N, C-alpha and C positions, 0 to 999 in steps of 0.2 A: 326690679324684676326678680321674681322668685318662682319656686315650684312647690310651695307649701300647700298641702292639702289639710283642711280642717274638717269639721263635721259635715259641711256642705261641699259636695264635689265641685272643684274649681277647674274650669277650662282656661288655661293660661295662653296668652299670645306669646309664643316662643318662636316657632318657625312654621307658621300656618301657610299652606299653599293655597292662595286665594282662588286660583282657577279651579283647582281640584275641589275646594269647598263649595264653590258655586255649582260645579257639575254634580256633586253629590246631592246637594239640596234640590237641584233641578230634576234629577232622576227620581229622588224620593217623593217629590210632590206630585208625581204622576198618580201614585196610589194614595198619597196623603196630602190633599190640597191645602195650600197655605195662603193666608191673607194678612194684610197689614191694616191696623187701625192707627190713625194719626189725628188725635184731637187738636183743634186749633181755634183761635179767636180770629175775628175778621181782621183785626189790626196787623196780624202776622203776615198778610200778603205783601206788606210794605217792606218786610225784612228780606235781605239778600239771601239769608239762610234757606228760605223756601225754594228759591230758584235752584240752588244746588241740590236740595233734597229731591226735587222732581227729576233732575239729571240722574241721580243715584238710583231712584226707584225704577226709572226706565231701563236700567241694566238688569233689574230683577225680573226677567221675563218669565220666570217660573211662578210668579204670584198669580193667584186666581183673581184677586181684586184688591184694591186699596179703598178703604172706607174712611172718609174724612168727616167725623162729627164736628159740626161748626156751630159756634155761638155768634149769631148775627142779629143786629137790631131791626133790620127791615129787609124787604125783598131786593132792594137795590144792592145792598151789601152781599146778599146771597148770590145774586146774578154776577156780581164782580168776581166773587170767589170761583164760581163755575167757569167764567171766562179765563181766569188765571190758570186753572188746571187743564186747559185745552191741550197744553204741551205734554201732559202726562199720558203716555201711550198705554200704560197698563189699564185694564178695565177698572173704572173707578166710580164711586158714588159719593157725592157731596150730600151730607145729611144735615139739614137745617133743624137742629135739635130743639130750638125754641120757636120754630116756625108755626104758622097757624094750623097746618094739617096735622103735624105731630102733636101739638097741644090739644087739638080736637080729639084725637085718638086717646090721649091720656085722660081727657075729661070723661070720655065714654068708659074708660077702664075704672074711673073713680066710682061709677055706679055699680061696678062689680065688686067693690069693697077694697080696691087698692088705690090709694091717693099718692100718685107719683108727682103731682103738680107742685107739691111743697118742697121738692128737692131742686136745687139749681147748682150749676157749676160743672166742673170737669168730671166729677164722679158720675152724675146722671148722663152726661154726654157719652162717656165711655160705656156705661151700662146699656144705653140704647144701641150703640154700634155693635156691642157684643151680641145683642139679640139677633141682628140680621146676619152678621158674619158667621155665627155658629150654625146657621142653617146648612151651608154647603162646604164649609172648611173643616179640616181636621186640626189644623194648627193656626194660631193667631199670634202675631207679633204686634206689640204696641210700642210706639215711641212718640216723642213730642215733635212739634213743628218748628222748633227754634234751634236745631242742631246746626251750627255753622260749619264744622268740619265733617260733613256727612258724605258717606259713599255707600256703595251697594253692599259692603261687608257688614254694615250694622244690622239690617234685617236678616241677612244670610247667617251671621253668627248667632243671632237670637233664635232663629228657626232650626238651625242644624241639629242641636241635641234633641229636639222634639220630633223631627221628621225622619232622622236617620234610623233605619230599622235595626241596626246593630246596637243601638243604645235604647234605654228605656226611661227616658226622662219625660215628665209631664209638665214641668215648670222650669223656666230658665230666667234668671235675673241678670241683667247686664250691669257691669260696673266699669268704671273708667276713671282716669285721672282728671280732676277738675282744676287744671292748671292752664293758664294762658301763657304759652311759651314766648309769644311775641312781646306781650306787655309785662311778662314776668310777674304775674299775679296769681295768688292761690285763691281758688273759689271753693265751692262746696260748703258754704257757710252754715246752712241749716244742719247738715250732718256733722260737720267738724265741731261746731260750737254749741249745738243744741242736742241732737239725738244721741250722739255718742256719749257725752258726759251725763246726759239724763238717764240713759240705761244703766250706767255705772252707779248713779245716785239711787236708782230704784233698788239695786241689789242691797245697798246699805240700809235704805229706808225700810224695806220689807224684812231684811235679815237673812235673805238667801237669794240665790239666782234662780228665778222661776224658769220653767221650761221655755216659755215664750220669749222671755228676755234673752236666754241663751241662744235660742233659734235666731233672733234678730242679730245678735252679736256675732253670729257665724258668717254673716254676709259682709262683703267689703263695702257695699253701698246700698243698704236696705231701702232707701227712699229714692233710688233712681227711677225715672219714668219709663225706662226701657225694659221690657220683659216679653216673654212668650209663654204660651200655655196651650193645652189641648182644648178643643171646643166644648167637651163635656164639662171641664172645669169652669169654663166661661159661663156656662148655663147655671152653675151651682155656687156662685159667689155673691155674698151680700157686700155691697160697696157703700162706703160713706159718700155722701153727695158733695163733699167739700175737698180741701187740700189734704185731708187724711186718707185719700184714696190709696196711696202707695203702702202705708202701714196696714190699711184695711185689706188690701190684696195679700200682703204677707200673712196676716192673721188667718185668712181663708185657706191659704196654702198650708199653713201650720196645722190647721184642723183636718184638712181633707186629703193631704198627700203624704205618703211615706217619705221620710228623709232621703232614702236611696233613690227616689224618683225626682229629686230636686237638684238643680245645679246652678252655678253662676258662671258667666263668661266674660272674659276681659275684652272690652270694646276699644281699648287704647286711649289715646288722648282726643278729646274734642271739646269744643266750645258751645255753650248754650247762651241764650239771652239771660241776663242776670236781673233778677227782681230787685226793686228798691227794698231797703230794710223796712220802711213803713211804720205804721202805728198798729194798734191792736186790731184794726179792722181792714188792714191791707198789707200787701207786700209779704216779706219774709216773716214779719212778726205775726201776722194773721196765720201764716202757714204753720208756725210753731204751735200756736194755740189749737189749730185743727188736729195736728199730729198728737198733741198731748191728750185731747179728748178721746181720740181713737185708742190710744195706748191705755188710758184709764179703763175704758169700756172692756177691752180685751183682757186686761189683767184682772178685772173684777170677775169676768165670766170664767176665765181659766184658772185663777188662783185664789178666788174668794178674797180678794184684796178689799179692805175696808178703807173708805175715803172719808177724811174729816179735814177741817180747817187746820188742825194741828199737824196732821200728816203732810198737808200741802206745804206748810211753813218749813217743816223739816226737810222735805224734798227739795224745796227751793234753796235752802242753805247748802245741802249736799251737792246740788247741781252746780251752784256757783263755785264751790270748792274744786270740783272735777273739771269744770269748764276752764278755770284759770290754769289748772295743770296742763290742759290741752293747749292753751295759748302759749305757755312756756315751751312746750314741745314743738309746736308748729313754728314758733319764732326761731328755734334752733335749726329746724329743717329748712326753713326759708333762707336763713343766713348761710347755711352750707351750700344751698343751690343758687345763691345770688338772686333770690326772689324779693320783690318789694313786700314788706310786711309792716303794717302799722298796728302796734299793740294797743294803742289808745282806741282806735276804731273797733278792734276786735273786742276789747273790754266793754266798750259802749254797747255793742250788740248783745253781749252776754247779759248786761243789765236789763236791756229791753226784753230779751227772751225770758229772763228769770221772772219778770213781772207777769208774763203770760202764764206761768205755772199757777199763780194765784188767780188771775183773771179767768183763764180757760177752765181751771180746776173748779172754781166756784160756779161758773156757768154750767159745767157738767153736772155738778151736784144738784143744781136746780132742775135740770132736764136730762136725766141719765139715759132715757130711751127715746126711740123714734128718730134716730140719726142715720139709720142705715136703709138703703134702698133694698126692697125684697129681691131675692134671687129670681132668675128667670124660670126656674122650675115651679115656684109658687105662682108666678105671673101666668104661666101656661096653664096651671090648674084653674085659674080664674077665667081665662079666656084662651081657649086652645089654639086658635089661629092668630094670636096677637103678633107674633114675629112676621108671619107672612103679610098681615095687614100693614105692618110698619114698613116692610120691604117694598110693597106695592106703592106706598106713599113716596118713599125715597126715589124709586124708579121713575114715577110720574113727575116728581120735582126736577129730575135730571134730564128730562126730555127737552 
């Protein structure tokens, strides 16, 4: 626990009065309506975490709505998810993002010059949900559907700095300790073993710390899936359609929001579902590749970075150096806290992640553009009432 303030304003969990915080948010949302977006896969209805999330959301009576962008294979799965959320008392909309009606609307949009059918995954699902939520809400919180230790304070803490009239924040990033205290295991592997040492490697590789790298390094957990923002920002973000979404969001905030209007908030300890390490096309390894591609794109756009095979090789060597330093440090921290820590497993992950620097970097050089979903402002210029059309489809599907 600390009270350190860096470049980004940090709201620490010190002696928060939960009841007062809930009341403040509830009062503020009368004038500044707030909603939650919770993207999910069909398979997540089998997780106990979702039952607890529903209980927590039901205590957030101040919410205007909860929108759940869903990836489902067929109508049977979609109907099962709708039945599952019958216990959610907050107004809700289950959005079948790859359903026939949404796909038909996106096919029509293609004739207007925007091809959104080529994007798949969490990024597109979140983008679709932001379109309809931004119609009637001032503030939007987003979190995943796999948080095991969930309570009503997670959306409340995320939304508080956005809706509280005495503050002036437009974007709030959640951070938390990725530690399972029961099993005594340290998680947060993609951040600890990939992004953090990779950003340090970029500094050496480029020869200086670019503004965007410094911006990312100012956050405790820049790839957390929990954040909140104002609806005008939600309409003005280009999102990657893959696992690079979190870095993509950070890049958009870096471009569009003054640093004084950005904060991060301590969400405490909690558990997520943990991905398999996987290979180049799945799991954490795929995630690292998607993150790298997004980073390369932003660094090229913002800092005129030149990418070559030789630079990727150098970046990989530097990354491994700093990742091993991280392993040494986390081993000491785990030892001090009596946590289980397997250095061999961690080293093996670093080897897999380092290969992605070459794989994903080479892939990016072959196709450096066309990876981002256009923002809603451009989409609205192509078809003025597209959000309302999308909302009508979702409402009809939820009857």
